[in-house]
C-alpha positions in Angstrom: -7.1 116.2 -44.9 -4.5 118.3 -44.2 -1.2 118.7 -46.4 1.2 119.4 -43.7 4.0 116.9 -43.9 5.4 114.3 -41.3 7.5 116.3 -38.8 11.4 115.4 -39.5 12.4 114.9 -36.0 16.1 113.9 -36.1 16.7 110.8 -33.2 20.7 111.5 -32.9 22.5 110.3 -30.0 24.1 114.0 -29.0 22.2 113.7 -26.0 24.5 110.9 -23.7 21.6 110.8 -21.0 18.5 112.0 -19.6 20.1 114.9 -17.8 21.5 116.2 -21.0 17.8 116.0 -22.1 16.4 118.0 -19.6 19.3 120.7 -20.0 18.4 121.3 -23.4 14.4 121.6 -22.9 14.5 124.1 -19.6 14.5 127.7 -20.8 18.0 129.7 -19.7 16.8 131.2 -16.2 15.3 134.8 -16.4 17.8 137.2 -17.6 19.4 140.4 -16.4 17.6 142.6 -14.6 18.4 146.0 -15.8 16.2 148.4 -12.9 14.5 147.6 -9.9 12.8 150.5 -8.4 9.4 152.3 -7.2 7.9 148.4 -7.9 9.5 148.6 -11.3 11.3 146.0 -13.3 12.9 146.4 -16.5 14.4 144.3 -18.9 15.9 145.1 -22.2 14.8 143.4 -25.7 17.1 143.1 -29.3 15.9 142.0 -31.9 18.4 141.4 -34.2 19.4 138.5 -37.2 21.5 135.3 -35.7 22.1 132.2 -35.5 20.7 128.9 -34.0 21.4 125.3 -33.6 17.3 124.3 -34.7 18.1 120.7 -35.4 21.7 118.3 -34.1 24.9 117.6 -36.2 25.4 117.2 -39.2 23.5 120.2 -40.1 24.0 123.4 -39.2 23.6 126.5 -37.8 19.9 128.4 -38.7 20.1 132.0 -40.1 17.2 133.2 -38.0 15.7 136.3 -36.6 16.3 136.3 -32.8 15.6 138.7 -29.2 18.6 139.0 -27.6 20.4 136.9 -29.9 18.8 133.7 -29.1 15.3 131.8 -29.5 13.1 131.3 -28.2 14.1 134.8 -26.8 14.3 135.3 -22.8 12.2 134.4 -20.1 10.7 137.5 -18.7 9.2 136.1 -15.5 7.6 138.9 -12.9 5.2 138.6 -9.7 1.6 139.6 -10.4 1.0 143.0 -9.5 4.8 144.0 -10.7 5.1 147.2 -12.8 7.0 146.1 -16.1 9.5 148.0 -18.5 10.5 146.8 -20.9 13.1 148.4 -23.7 12.6 146.5 -27.0 15.3 147.8 -29.5 15.4 146.8 -33.4 18.7 145.6 -34.6 16.2 144.2 -37.7 16.9 146.0 -41.1 12.9 146.7 -41.4 10.4 147.6 -38.8 8.7 145.4 -36.1 7.0 145.4 -32.5 6.2 143.4 -29.5 2.5 142.4 -28.5 2.3 141.1 -25.3 -0.2 138.0 -26.3 -3.1 137.2 -23.6 -1.8 140.2 -21.6 -5.0 143.4 -20.5 -2.5 146.3 -20.5 -3.4 149.5 -22.0 -4.0 150.1 -25.3 -1.5 152.5 -26.6 1.1 149.1 -24.6 -0.6 146.8 -27.1 2.3 146.3 -29.8 0.1 146.8 -33.4 1.4 148.4 -35.9 0.4 151.8 -37.0 -3.8 151.4 -34.5 -1.5 151.0 -31.0 2.3 152.5 -31.8 3.9 153.6 -34.6 6.3 150.9 -35.6 9.6 150.8 -34.0 12.1 151.4 -37.2 14.8 150.1 -37.8 18.0 151.3 -34.8 15.5 153.0 -33.0 13.7 152.1 -29.7 10.8 151.8 -27.6 9.6 150.8 -24.2 6.7 149.2 -23.2 6.1 149.3 -19.6 2.2 148.2 -18.1 0.9 146.1 -15.0 1.4 142.6 -14.6 -2.2 142.5 -13.2 -3.3 138.4 -14.0 -1.2 135.7 -13.0 -0.4 132.8 -15.7 1.3 132.0 -18.7 1.7 134.5 -21.8 3.9 135.3 -24.5 5.3 138.1 -26.7 6.0 138.7 -30.5 5.5 140.9 -32.9 2.7 142.1 -35.3 5.1 143.3 -37.6 4.8 141.4 -41.0 4.0 138.4 -38.2 3.6 135.5 -40.5 7.5 136.1 -41.6 9.1 137.5 -38.1 7.2 135.2 -35.7 8.3 132.5 -38.8 11.8 133.5 -38.3 11.8 133.1 -34.4 10.7 136.1 -32.8 8.8 134.9 -30.1 9.3 134.3 -25.9 7.8 133.7 -23.0 6.1 136.2 -20.7 5.6 134.2 -17.0 3.1 135.9 -14.3 3.3 134.1 -11.6 1.2 134.0 -8.4 1.9 134.9 -5.3 1.7 131.6 -3.9 1.8 129.7 -6.8 0.6 125.9 -6.7 2.8 123.5 -5.6 5.6 121.2 -7.2 9.0 120.1 -7.4 9.6 121.9 -11.3 7.9 124.8 -12.5 9.0 124.2 -16.7 8.3 126.0 -20.0 7.7 124.4 -23.2 8.0 126.8 -26.4 6.2 124.6 -29.4 6.9 125.2 -32.8 7.4 124.1 -36.6 9.7 125.2 -39.0 10.2 124.7 -43.2 13.5 123.9 -43.2 15.5 123.1 -46.7 17.9 120.3 -46.7 20.3 122.2 -45.5 18.5 123.3 -42.5 18.1 127.0 -43.7 14.5 128.6 -43.3 12.5 128.4 -46.9 12.3 131.9 -47.9 9.0 130.7 -49.3 6.7 133.4 -46.8 3.1 134.3 -47.4 3.1 131.9 -50.7 -0.7 131.5 -52.1 -1.1 128.2 -50.9 -0.3 128.8 -47.5 -2.3 131.3 -47.6 -5.8 130.1 -49.1 -5.5 126.5 -47.3 -4.1 126.1 -43.8 -1.3 128.2 -43.4 2.6 127.8 -43.4 2.7 124.7 -41.8 6.8 123.0 -41.3 8.7 120.3 -41.4 10.7 120.3 -38.3 9.0 120.5 -34.6 11.3 122.0 -31.9 10.4 122.2 -27.8 12.2 125.6 -26.8 14.0 126.1 -30.2 15.5 122.3 -30.5 14.8 119.5 -32.0 14.7 117.6 -28.7 14.7 113.6 -27.8 14.0 113.4 -24.6 13.4 115.3 -21.3 14.9 113.6 -17.3 11.8 113.0 -15.1 11.9 111.3 -12.0 9.3 108.6 -10.7 7.2 110.2 -7.8 7.9 114.0 -8.9 5.5 116.5 -10.0 6.1 119.1 -12.5 4.0 122.6 -13.5 4.4 122.4 -17.7 3.4 125.6 -19.1 3.1 124.6 -23.5 2.9 127.6 -25.4 2.0 127.2 -29.1 4.5 129.7 -30.8 3.8 127.9 -34.4 2.4 130.0 -37.4 -0.3 127.6 -37.8 0.6 124.0 -37.3 -2.6 123.2 -34.0 -0.6 120.1 -31.5 -2.7 117.2 -29.5 -0.1 115.7 -27.3 -0.7 112.1 -26.2 0.9 111.7 -22.5 1.4 107.9 -23.2 0.9 106.3 -19.6 0.1 109.4 -17.7 -2.7 111.8 -16.6 -2.2 115.6 -17.6 -4.3 117.7 -15.8 -5.2 120.7 -17.0 -5.1 123.8 -14.6 -5.0 127.1 -17.2 -5.9 127.7 -20.6 -4.7 130.8 -22.4 -3.2 132.4 -18.7 -6.3 132.0 -17.2 -7.4 129.1 -13.9 -9.1 126.6 -15.1 -11.2 123.8 -12.6 -8.5 120.9 -12.8 -9.5 118.2 -15.7 -8.3 116.0 -17.6 -8.4 117.1 -21.3 -11.1 115.6 -23.1 -9.7 112.3 -25.1 -7.0 112.2 -23.5 -4.9 115.2 -25.6 -3.9 118.8 -24.7 -4.9 120.5 -28.3 -3.3 123.7 -28.6 -4.1 125.8 -31.4 -1.5 128.7 -32.4 -1.0 131.1 -29.9 -2.9 129.2 -27.8 -0.8 128.3 -23.9 -1.6 125.7 -21.6 -0.3 125.1 -17.8 -0.6 121.1 -17.4 -0.1 119.2 -13.5 2.4 115.8 -14.9 2.7 113.8 -12.1 5.8 111.7 -13.3 4.3 107.4 -12.4 6.6 106.0 -14.7 8.8 103.3 -13.8 13.0 104.0 -12.7 14.9 103.4 -16.1 11.7 104.1 -18.4 10.5 105.9 -21.4 7.4 107.4 -22.2 6.2 108.9 -25.5 4.9 112.6 -26.0 3.0 112.1 -29.4 1.1 114.6 -31.4 -2.1 113.1 -32.6 -3.8 116.2 -34.2 -3.7 115.9 -37.3 -4.7 111.6 -38.4 -2.5 109.7 -39.9 0.4 112.0 -39.6 1.0 111.5 -36.0 4.7 111.5 -34.8 6.7 111.3 -31.2 7.5 114.2 -30.1 10.0 113.6 -27.5 10.1 111.5 -24.4 10.0 111.2 -21.1 13.3 109.8 -19.5 12.9 108.5 -15.9 15.8 108.5 -14.1 17.3 105.2 -12.5 16.2 106.6 -9.1 13.2 107.6 -7.7 12.6 110.9 -5.8 9.9 109.1 -4.4 7.1 106.2 -5.2 4.2 107.6 -5.4 2.9 111.3 -6.7 2.2 114.0 -3.9 -1.1 114.8 -2.8 -0.8 118.6 -3.2 -3.9 121.2 -4.2 -3.9 121.5 -8.4 -6.7 124.7 -8.1 -4.3 127.9 -9.0 -6.4 131.0 -7.3 -8.7 133.0 -9.6 -7.2 136.4 -11.5 -9.7 139.5 -10.9 -11.8 139.0 -14.6 -15.0 140.9 -14.8 -18.0 138.1 -14.6 -20.2 138.8 -17.8 -23.5 138.7 -17.2 -25.1 136.6 -19.4 -28.7 138.0 -19.0 -28.1 141.4 -19.9 -25.5 141.2 -22.2 -26.0 142.2 -25.8 -25.5 139.9 -28.8 -24.0 140.3 -32.3 -23.0 137.6 -34.5 -19.7 136.7 -36.5 -19.1 135.1 -39.3 -15.6 133.4 -41.1 -15.6 133.2 -44.6 -13.1 132.8 -47.1 -10.1 130.2 -48.5 -10.1 127.3 -50.0 -13.6 125.7 -50.8 -14.9 128.5 -49.1 -17.4 128.7 -51.2 -18.6 125.0 -51.4 -19.4 125.9 -47.6 -21.0 129.5 -48.2 -23.2 127.0 -50.1 -23.8 124.0 -47.8 -24.3 126.4 -44.6 -27.0 128.7 -47.0 -24.5 131.5 -48.2 -25.2 133.3 -44.7 -22.6 136.1 -43.1 -21.1 137.6 -46.3 -22.7 141.0 -47.6 -24.2 140.4 -50.8 -23.8 136.6 -50.7 -21.6 133.8 -51.7 -20.7 135.5 -55.3 -19.7 139.0 -54.3 -17.3 136.7 -52.0 -16.0 134.5 -54.7 -14.9 137.5 -56.6 -13.4 139.2 -53.8 -11.4 136.3 -53.9 -10.0 136.0 -57.3 -9.1 139.5 -56.7 -6.5 139.0 -53.9 -8.5 138.4 -51.2 -9.0 135.8 -49.5 -10.1 135.8 -45.7 -13.3 137.5 -44.7 -14.9 138.6 -41.5 -18.4 139.0 -41.5 -17.9 140.2 -45.7 -14.7 142.2 -45.0 -11.8 142.1 -45.9 -8.8 143.7 -43.9 -5.8 145.2 -45.5 -3.2 146.1 -42.9 -4.3 146.9 -39.3 -6.1 150.4 -39.3 -9.8 149.6 -40.2 -13.4 151.4 -39.4 -14.2 149.5 -36.0 -16.5 146.0 -37.3 -18.1 146.4 -34.0 -18.6 149.3 -31.0 -18.6 148.4 -28.3 -19.6 150.3 -24.9 -16.8 150.4 -22.1 -18.4 148.3 -19.0 -21.1 146.6 -21.1 -21.4 142.4 -20.9 -21.7 140.9 -24.7 -21.2 137.7 -26.2 -20.2 137.1 -29.4 -21.7 134.5 -31.7 -19.1 133.3 -34.1 -19.7 130.7 -36.9 -16.8 129.6 -39.1 -18.3 129.0 -41.8 -14.8 127.7 -43.7 -13.2 124.6 -44.9 -10.3 125.3 -41.9 -9.9 125.4 -38.2 -8.9 129.4 -36.9 -8.2 130.1 -34.0 -9.7 133.4 -33.0 -8.2 135.5 -30.1 -9.2 139.4 -28.6 -6.7 142.3 -27.7 -7.5 143.3 -24.4 -9.6 141.2 -23.0 -10.2 137.6 -21.7 -14.0 135.9 -22.6 -15.7 133.1 -21.2 -16.0 130.7 -23.5 -19.9 130.0 -23.4 -21.0 127.4 -25.6 -19.6 124.9 -29.1 -22.9 124.6 -31.4 -25.6 125.3 -28.8 -24.0 122.9 -25.9 -22.8 124.6 -22.5 -18.9 124.4 -21.9 -17.8 122.1 -19.2 -16.0 124.4 -17.6 -16.6 128.4 -18.8 -12.6 128.4 -18.8 -11.3 131.7 -19.9 -9.3 132.2 -22.7 -8.5 134.9 -25.5 -7.9 132.4 -28.2 -10.5 130.3 -29.1 -10.0 126.9 -31.8 -13.0 126.9 -34.0 -13.4 123.8 -36.0 -14.8 123.8 -39.5 -19.1 124.9 -39.7 -18.6 125.1 -35.7 -20.1 128.0 -34.3 -18.9 128.9 -30.9 -20.1 131.8 -28.2 -17.9 134.1 -25.8 -18.8 136.4 -23.4 -16.8 139.0 -21.9 -17.0 142.8 -20.2 -15.4 145.4 -22.6 -13.9 147.1 -19.2 -10.8 148.1 -21.7 -10.9 151.1 -24.1 -9.4 151.2 -27.2 -9.3 149.6 -31.0 -8.4 146.0 -30.2 -7.6 143.5 -33.0 -9.7 140.4 -33.3 -8.4 138.1 -35.7 -7.8 134.6 -36.3 -4.1 133.5 -35.0 -2.8 132.0 -38.3 -1.1 134.3 -39.1 -1.4 133.7 -43.2 -5.1 134.1 -42.9 -4.6 137.1 -40.4 -2.4 138.7 -43.2 -4.6 137.7 -45.7 -7.6 139.5 -44.2 -9.1 137.8 -41.3 -8.9 140.4 -39.2 -11.0 143.3 -37.8 -11.0 145.7 -35.1 -13.5 145.9 -31.8 -13.7 149.6 -30.8 -14.3 150.0 -26.8 -15.5 153.1 -26.3 
């Protein structure tokens, strides 16, 4: 049973009508480009403290850390094949970086402190430059003290459009996040506490969509929407039920997938994961339909309502194709792939789970792991707990070769496992082949689950491989995979 508190989603009358609700959920248009020469699109991000109205009056504004003065940061939207140049200015009192989550880019642009770059010091700038080779839904966030910097609001969407996007009436981005707020709407300062680290991470008590507790999202009957969902929370897992609607998943983690209804009707997103969903608005004019988060049993809550305008757009959904064009990903040859076993251990009740599973995957056995936990090391990959971002590689992979990682979650908690610099095929879960063989960069593993992923190690460098529950990563669940 999860220990998270039920989100305090205030339902106040600050939204006068459906139009106001839609405006509150639409991210601002992409901010002004500083340059567009020789095919380069240039942007500027400034990380600094700011004030954000996460919850409505009578609560005050919340002190947050922002990109360009807002949470989420500005949406960077470009076309596939364009080159991005992003000048990042650090207006914080501490070092930071920017990681471009899910983007296949050169190692030096990956934004991991000390591993791929020197952190950006207070008052300094750093320029990231890379090609947008894959279309899809991505996002950006720091990797320096990410459990606090992301938790205070430093993140934003990166959208790479297809040359010929799927036809819809609206293309909308929702960044989902949760916050641990005090009664005065301030962010609680208890980052990195022992309970969060050893259990399921920092789960908040207030959930926002695009940086605000929102009541409604305005729609029209007959409208088709491409809804880009991004989970920016430190640890919360979302399982969204679009009541009375039939969402069709067309992309996961930015990569196209055969259009399909989600398992059990829920769009499930672990931290850092994304899903592109096609929603046909089939409700009656003037009606409402709730979007319910049902991931944690017994802690369900209403995230937002789809509020229908009194005037329909059309009387039925359009009959337009749903499939997205594939990105240029190298297909792994499973017959010739080299295999590696990866076991995740540790955390509260870790010893019990190891005993149930025979204690495998921990160098020195269960007693050794428990001893390390008593010394302050909490989470492990193949028996090693990371300290910082720089460490000896856990795997050395030959460039251009296909690999299968057979991963076992020998813990009592979920883990969204993220590989930098690559996307991978999700091949199987608990020995059963996956239906859609989806490409992902972050896979959510349930307790005691075994998952196989496959990819071609085509991007040279030292790449982070870690749990994206940020408290778990900070407490050891991270490794380095070297591709040479």
